[in-house]
C-alpha positions as CSV (number, residue, x, y, z in Angstrom):
1,M,1.8,-49.3,-16.7
2,K,0.2,-48.3,-13.4
3,K,-0.1,-44.7,-14.8
4,Y,-1.8,-46.0,-17.9
5,F,-4.5,-47.8,-15.9
6,T,-5.0,-44.7,-13.7
7,L,-5.4,-42.5,-16.7
8,M,-7.8,-44.9,-18.3
9,G,-9.9,-45.1,-15.1
10,L,-10.2,-41.4,-14.9
11,L,-11.3,-41.2,-18.5
12,V,-13.9,-43.9,-17.9
13,V,-15.3,-42.0,-14.8
14,F,-15.4,-38.8,-16.8
15,A,-17.2,-40.4,-19.7
16,L,-19.8,-42.0,-17.4
17,S,-20.4,-38.8,-15.5
18,L,-21.0,-37.0,-18.9
19,V,-23.6,-39.7,-19.8
20,V,-25.3,-39.6,-16.4
21,F,-25.5,-35.8,-16.3
22,S,-26.6,-35.3,-19.9
23,G,-29.3,-37.9,-19.4
24,C,-30.6,-35.9,-16.5
25,A,-31.1,-32.7,-18.5
26,E,-34.6,-31.4,-18.2
27,K,-36.6,-32.0,-21.3
28,Q,-39.5,-29.9,-22.3
29,A,-42.8,-31.5,-22.9
30,V,-44.4,-31.0,-26.3
31,V,-48.1,-30.2,-26.1
32,K,-50.3,-30.1,-29.1
33,D,-52.8,-27.3,-29.4
34,E,-55.8,-29.7,-29.2
35,A,-54.8,-31.0,-25.9
36,V,-54.3,-27.7,-24.2
37,Q,-56.7,-27.2,-21.4
38,T,-57.4,-23.9,-19.9
39,Q,-57.4,-23.4,-16.2
40,P,-59.3,-20.7,-14.5
41,A,-57.1,-17.7,-13.7
42,A,-56.0,-17.4,-10.1
43,P,-57.4,-14.4,-8.3
44,A,-55.0,-11.4,-8.4
45,P,-53.1,-10.9,-5.2
46,A,-54.3,-8.2,-2.9
47,P,-52.5,-4.9,-3.4
48,A,-49.7,-4.1,-0.9
49,P,-51.0,-2.5,2.2
50,A,-51.2,1.2,2.2
51,P,-49.4,1.8,5.5
52,A,-46.0,1.7,3.7
53,V,-46.9,4.8,1.8
54,D,-48.3,6.4,5.0
55,D,-45.1,5.5,6.9
56,E,-43.1,7.2,4.1
57,A,-45.3,10.2,4.3
58,A,-45.0,10.3,8.1
59,R,-41.3,9.9,7.9
60,K,-41.0,12.8,5.5
61,A,-43.3,15.0,7.6
62,K,-41.1,14.2,10.7
63,E,-37.9,15.1,8.8
64,Q,-39.5,18.3,7.5
65,A,-40.6,19.3,11.1
66,A,-37.1,18.5,12.4
67,K,-35.5,20.7,9.6
68,E,-37.9,23.5,10.5
69,R,-37.1,23.2,14.2
70,A,-33.3,23.2,13.4
71,A,-33.8,26.3,11.2
72,K,-35.7,28.1,13.9
73,N,-33.0,27.2,16.5
74,A,-30.2,28.3,14.1
75,A,-32.1,31.6,13.4
76,A,-32.5,32.2,17.2
77,L,-28.8,31.4,17.8
78,N,-27.7,33.7,15.0
79,A,-29.8,36.5,16.4
80,L,-27.6,36.3,19.6
81,N,-25.1,38.8,18.0
82,I,-22.1,36.5,18.2
83,Q,-19.2,38.5,16.7
84,N,-16.1,37.4,14.7
85,I,-12.6,38.3,15.9
86,Y,-9.9,39.4,13.6
87,F,-6.1,38.9,13.4
88,D,-3.1,40.7,12.2
89,Y,-1.3,39.5,9.1
90,D,0.5,36.2,9.6
91,K,-0.4,36.1,13.3
92,S,-2.5,33.9,15.5
93,S,-2.3,35.8,18.8
94,I,-5.4,37.4,20.2
95,R,-5.5,41.1,19.8
96,P,-6.8,43.4,22.6
97,D,-9.9,44.3,20.7
98,A,-10.6,40.6,20.1
99,R,-10.4,39.9,23.8
100,E,-13.4,42.2,24.5
101,I,-15.3,40.5,21.7
102,L,-14.4,37.0,23.2
103,K,-15.7,38.1,26.6
104,A,-19.0,39.3,25.1
105,N,-19.3,36.0,23.1
106,S,-18.5,33.9,26.2
107,E,-21.4,35.5,28.0
108,I,-23.7,34.4,25.2
109,F,-22.2,30.9,25.2
110,M,-22.7,30.7,29.0
111,K,-26.4,31.5,28.6
112,N,-26.8,28.8,25.9
113,K,-25.2,25.9,27.8
114,D,-26.8,23.2,25.6
115,A,-25.4,24.6,22.3
116,K,-22.2,23.2,20.8
117,I,-19.7,25.8,19.7
118,V,-17.8,25.5,16.4
119,V,-14.7,27.7,16.2
120,E,-13.7,28.3,12.6
121,G,-10.3,29.7,11.6
122,Y,-9.8,31.6,8.4
123,C,-6.9,33.4,6.5
124,D,-6.5,35.7,3.6
125,E,-5.4,34.5,0.2
126,R,-1.7,35.2,0.7
127,G,0.5,32.2,1.4
128,T,0.2,28.6,0.4
129,A,-3.0,26.6,0.9
130,E,-1.2,24.3,3.4
131,Y,0.3,27.2,5.4
132,N,-3.1,29.0,5.5
133,M,-4.8,25.8,6.7
134,A,-2.3,25.5,9.6
135,L,-2.6,29.2,10.4
136,G,-6.4,29.0,10.4
137,E,-6.1,26.1,12.8
138,R,-3.8,28.0,15.1
139,R,-6.2,30.9,15.2
140,A,-9.1,28.7,16.0
141,Q,-7.1,26.9,18.7
142,E,-6.1,30.3,20.3
143,A,-9.7,31.5,20.3
144,K,-10.8,28.2,21.8
145,Q,-8.2,28.3,24.6
146,Y,-9.1,31.9,25.4
147,L,-12.8,30.8,25.8
148,I,-11.7,27.9,28.0
149,N,-9.8,30.4,30.2
150,L,-13.1,32.4,30.4
151,G,-14.9,29.3,31.7
152,I,-16.4,27.7,28.6
153,D,-16.3,23.9,28.7
154,A,-13.8,22.6,26.2
155,A,-16.0,19.6,25.5
156,R,-18.6,21.9,24.0
157,M,-16.2,23.3,21.4
158,E,-14.7,22.0,18.2
159,T,-12.3,23.8,15.9
160,I,-12.0,23.7,12.2
161,S,-9.8,25.6,9.7
162,Y,-10.9,26.7,6.3
163,G,-7.7,28.5,5.6
164,E,-8.2,30.8,2.6
165,E,-11.2,28.7,1.3
166,K,-14.2,30.8,2.3
167,P,-13.3,34.5,2.1
168,L,-15.8,37.1,3.3
169,D,-14.4,39.5,0.7
170,T,-12.9,38.2,-2.5
171,R,-11.0,41.4,-3.5
172,S,-7.2,41.4,-3.4
173,I,-6.7,44.5,-1.3
174,E,-5.7,45.0,2.3
175,E,-9.2,46.0,3.4
176,A,-10.5,42.6,2.1
177,W,-7.6,40.6,3.5
178,A,-8.2,42.2,6.9
179,Q,-11.8,40.9,6.8
180,N,-10.7,37.4,5.8
181,R,-8.2,37.0,8.7
182,R,-10.8,36.0,11.2
183,V,-12.2,33.4,13.6
184,Q,-15.9,32.9,13.3
185,F,-18.2,31.2,15.9
186,L,-21.2,29.0,15.2
187,L,-23.7,27.5,17.7
188,K,-25.3,24.2,17.0
């Protein structure tokens, strides 16, 4: 019996809440055409201040100037005659001819102490993509370590491996493969 009264009480509360909330619904007023009064139009708000456009133009001009400065710096750094080093097939050890190139490159890096050095490792197309990524990383790390031994600060250098992804020569012959087995240096 107690359940019955509880259930009835809940139903009564629910019914009353429906009546109260439906009675509170917003009703629209009906206005006849004769009774419509016109009010004078409010003045149009003032247009948005023009400085937002000027700020955008100034920001774009600053970005363009920064891009131009970066391009000039990159062109100046590329004009430094930094050379790539090349590797034997399936090897990451520095060859004797590459040691001379690394010495010359280190002199350029020493003169440009503010520039960051990116050491990029590459491979030819032979081998799996995973193997070539690892081999490219080993080559980049070997070149970086050689530069550290020549006195270049390790904090200035970062390594990246592209594996076989960015060949200099896309032909499938030994001459092309020899060009693709390299470490390349970029200054930022």
